[in-house]
BALOBA-1460 file (C-alpha; in Angstrom, 3 decimals):
// residues 120
<rec num="1" residu="m" x="105.991" y="121.513" z="96.607"/>
<rec num="2" residu="k" x="105.048" y="117.883" z="96.490"/>
<rec num="3" residu="y" x="102.066" y="115.611" z="96.811"/>
<rec num="4" residu="e" x="101.851" y="112.636" z="99.170"/>
<rec num="5" residu="f" x="99.414" y="109.871" z="100.081"/>
<rec num="6" residu="e" x="98.853" y="109.116" z="103.708"/>
<rec num="7" residu="t" x="101.454" y="106.581" z="104.756"/>
<rec num="8" residu="s" x="98.834" y="104.157" z="106.090"/>
<rec num="9" residu="f" x="97.358" y="103.712" z="102.597"/>
<rec num="10" residu="l" x="100.744" y="102.944" z="101.078"/>
<rec num="11" residu="d" x="101.577" y="100.644" z="103.980"/>
<rec num="12" residu="c" x="98.355" y="98.743" z="103.304"/>
<rec num="13" residu="v" x="99.301" y="98.298" z="99.632"/>
<rec num="14" residu="d" x="102.756" y="97.100" z="100.723"/>
<rec num="15" residu="e" x="101.156" y="94.579" z="103.063"/>
<rec num="16" residu="v" x="98.890" y="93.242" z="100.309"/>
<rec num="17" residu="q" x="101.874" y="92.965" z="97.962"/>
<rec num="18" residu="n" x="103.814" y="91.071" z="100.636"/>
<rec num="19" residu="v" x="100.899" y="88.663" z="101.112"/>
<rec num="20" residu="a" x="100.791" y="88.128" z="97.334"/>
<rec num="21" residu="m" x="104.476" y="87.228" z="97.470"/>
<rec num="22" residu="e" x="103.790" y="84.655" z="100.169"/>
<rec num="23" residu="i" x="100.887" y="83.145" z="98.207"/>
<rec num="24" residu="y" x="102.190" y="83.294" z="94.634"/>
<rec num="25" residu="g" x="105.958" y="83.698" z="94.971"/>
<rec num="26" residu="r" x="107.793" y="84.859" z="91.856"/>
<rec num="27" residu="y" x="106.508" y="83.145" z="88.751"/>
<rec num="28" residu="n" x="108.287" y="83.166" z="85.404"/>
<rec num="29" residu="l" x="108.003" y="86.636" z="83.831"/>
<rec num="30" residu="e" x="106.996" y="85.535" z="80.317"/>
<rec num="31" residu="k" x="104.314" y="83.133" z="81.556"/>
<rec num="32" residu="s" x="103.072" y="85.720" z="84.035"/>
<rec num="33" residu="m" x="102.644" y="88.326" z="81.303"/>
<rec num="34" residu="l" x="100.528" y="85.841" z="79.340"/>
<rec num="35" residu="w" x="98.429" y="84.909" z="82.372"/>
<rec num="36" residu="m" x="97.926" y="88.572" z="83.274"/>
<rec num="37" residu="t" x="96.830" y="89.312" z="79.705"/>
<rec num="38" residu="e" x="94.400" y="86.396" z="79.870"/>
<rec num="39" residu="e" x="92.986" y="87.707" z="83.163"/>
<rec num="40" residu="f" x="92.551" y="91.161" z="81.649"/>
<rec num="41" residu="g" x="90.624" y="89.592" z="78.777"/>
<rec num="42" residu="e" x="88.378" y="87.705" z="81.207"/>
<rec num="43" residu="f" x="87.771" y="90.886" z="83.203"/>
<rec num="44" residu="f" x="86.957" y="92.865" z="80.074"/>
<rec num="45" residu="k" x="84.718" y="90.085" z="78.727"/>
<rec num="46" residu="s" x="82.759" y="89.864" z="81.996"/>
<rec num="47" residu="i" x="81.977" y="93.577" z="81.748"/>
<rec num="48" residu="r" x="81.046" y="93.426" z="78.050"/>
<rec num="49" residu="k" x="78.760" y="90.441" z="78.642"/>
<rec num="50" residu="g" x="77.000" y="92.252" z="81.484"/>
<rec num="51" residu="e" x="77.828" y="89.522" z="83.962"/>
<rec num="52" residu="s" x="76.962" y="89.885" z="87.640"/>
<rec num="53" residu="k" x="78.811" y="92.349" z="89.836"/>
<rec num="54" residu="e" x="80.090" y="89.357" z="91.826"/>
<rec num="55" residu="r" x="81.594" y="87.800" z="88.669"/>
<rec num="56" residu="i" x="83.145" y="91.095" z="87.547"/>
<rec num="57" residu="t" x="84.553" y="91.569" z="91.060"/>
<rec num="58" residu="e" x="86.089" y="88.094" z="90.917"/>
<rec num="59" residu="e" x="87.741" y="88.865" z="87.577"/>
<rec num="60" residu="m" x="88.972" y="92.241" z="88.858"/>
<rec num="61" residu="g" x="90.517" y="90.483" z="91.850"/>
<rec num="62" residu="d" x="92.298" y="88.028" z="89.558"/>
<rec num="63" residu="l" x="93.710" y="90.900" z="87.521"/>
<rec num="64" residu="l" x="94.812" y="92.791" z="90.624"/>
<rec num="65" residu="a" x="96.531" y="89.661" z="91.937"/>
<rec num="66" residu="w" x="98.539" y="89.477" z="88.711"/>
<rec num="67" residu="i" x="99.483" y="93.148" z="88.999"/>
<rec num="68" residu="l" x="100.821" y="92.431" z="92.488"/>
<rec num="69" residu="c" x="102.666" y="89.373" z="91.154"/>
<rec num="70" residu="m" x="104.216" y="91.398" z="88.344"/>
<rec num="71" residu="g" x="105.370" y="93.954" z="90.910"/>
<rec num="72" residu="n" x="107.052" y="91.173" z="92.868"/>
<rec num="73" residu="i" x="108.603" y="89.585" z="89.777"/>
<rec num="74" residu="l" x="109.965" y="92.934" z="88.571"/>
<rec num="75" residu="d" x="110.872" y="94.120" z="92.090"/>
<rec num="76" residu="i" x="108.555" y="97.128" z="91.758"/>
<rec num="77" residu="r" x="106.770" y="98.471" z="94.807"/>
<rec num="78" residu="v" x="103.127" y="98.631" z="93.684"/>
<rec num="79" residu="a" x="102.485" y="101.439" z="96.196"/>
<rec num="80" residu="d" x="105.085" y="103.545" z="94.350"/>
<rec num="81" residu="a" x="103.377" y="102.833" z="91.028"/>
<rec num="82" residu="i" x="99.987" y="103.867" z="92.449"/>
<rec num="83" residu="e" x="101.390" y="107.026" z="94.018"/>
<rec num="84" residu="m" x="103.222" y="107.980" z="90.821"/>
<rec num="85" residu="t" x="100.090" y="107.494" z="88.695"/>
<rec num="86" residu="m" x="97.806" y="109.408" z="91.068"/>
<rec num="87" residu="k" x="100.310" y="112.241" z="91.366"/>
<rec num="88" residu="k" x="100.563" y="112.475" z="87.582"/>
<rec num="89" residu="e" x="96.751" y="112.557" z="87.174"/>
<rec num="90" residu="i" x="96.181" y="115.079" z="89.984"/>
<rec num="91" residu="n" x="98.804" y="117.369" z="88.488"/>
<rec num="92" residu="r" x="97.252" y="116.944" z="85.021"/>
<rec num="93" residu="q" x="93.769" y="117.810" z="86.282"/>
<rec num="94" residu="l" x="95.040" y="120.819" z="88.209"/>
<rec num="95" residu="e" x="96.864" y="122.030" z="85.118"/>
<rec num="96" residu="v" x="93.864" y="121.535" z="82.815"/>
<rec num="97" residu="y" x="90.927" y="122.368" z="85.120"/>
<rec num="98" residu="h" x="92.692" y="124.293" z="87.921"/>
<rec num="99" residu="k" x="91.008" y="121.883" z="90.338"/>
<rec num="100" residu="l" x="90.324" y="118.193" z="90.665"/>
<rec num="101" residu="k" x="87.649" y="117.411" z="88.107"/>
<rec num="102" residu="y" x="85.583" y="114.998" z="90.211"/>
<rec num="103" residu="s" x="86.309" y="115.979" z="93.801"/>
<rec num="104" residu="s" x="86.899" y="119.061" z="95.835"/>
<rec num="105" residu="n" x="87.558" y="117.162" z="99.060"/>
<rec num="106" residu="l" x="90.271" y="114.557" z="99.229"/>
<rec num="107" residu="k" x="90.682" y="114.581" z="102.994"/>
<rec num="108" residu="y" x="92.871" y="111.486" z="102.931"/>
<rec num="109" residu="l" x="95.459" y="113.186" z="100.747"/>
<rec num="110" residu="d" x="97.933" y="115.877" z="101.620"/>
<rec num="111" residu="i" x="97.892" y="117.642" z="98.271"/>
<rec num="112" residu="a" x="100.689" y="119.895" z="97.262"/>
<rec num="113" residu="v" x="101.375" y="120.055" z="93.567"/>
<rec num="114" residu="e" x="104.834" y="119.914" z="92.098"/>
<rec num="115" residu="e" x="105.763" y="123.301" z="90.770"/>
<rec num="116" residu="k" x="106.291" y="123.377" z="87.047"/>
<rec num="117" residu="a" x="108.116" y="125.860" z="84.903"/>
<rec num="118" residu="p" x="105.752" y="128.087" z="82.907"/>
<rec num="119" residu="n" x="105.064" y="126.938" z="79.352"/>
<rec num="120" residu="r" x="106.886" y="129.023" z="76.781"/>
């Protein structure tokens, strides 16, 4: 069995990544890693300092923009990365808790868990 997001969600992520490509292009990888690290620090600092939700949102947006840029630089579809991570976490929660820990109703997902061989 397998797990899948609704296509429209992944299409939306693709569209946002394409817009990021049009706005930012493909920067130099090394410089981009530094800038992304700096943005993460600013995001983290805004939370630690208890800054306004608007300021934290701004910093989160900056960080997300760099994630999209890194996807474009590395030719990685961000939608695939999101799907892979969510699939991994859903499968982990189902294995550990035999259910999703925080939700019993994910109507926007078609959930079917990958079958795993029994632990020996």
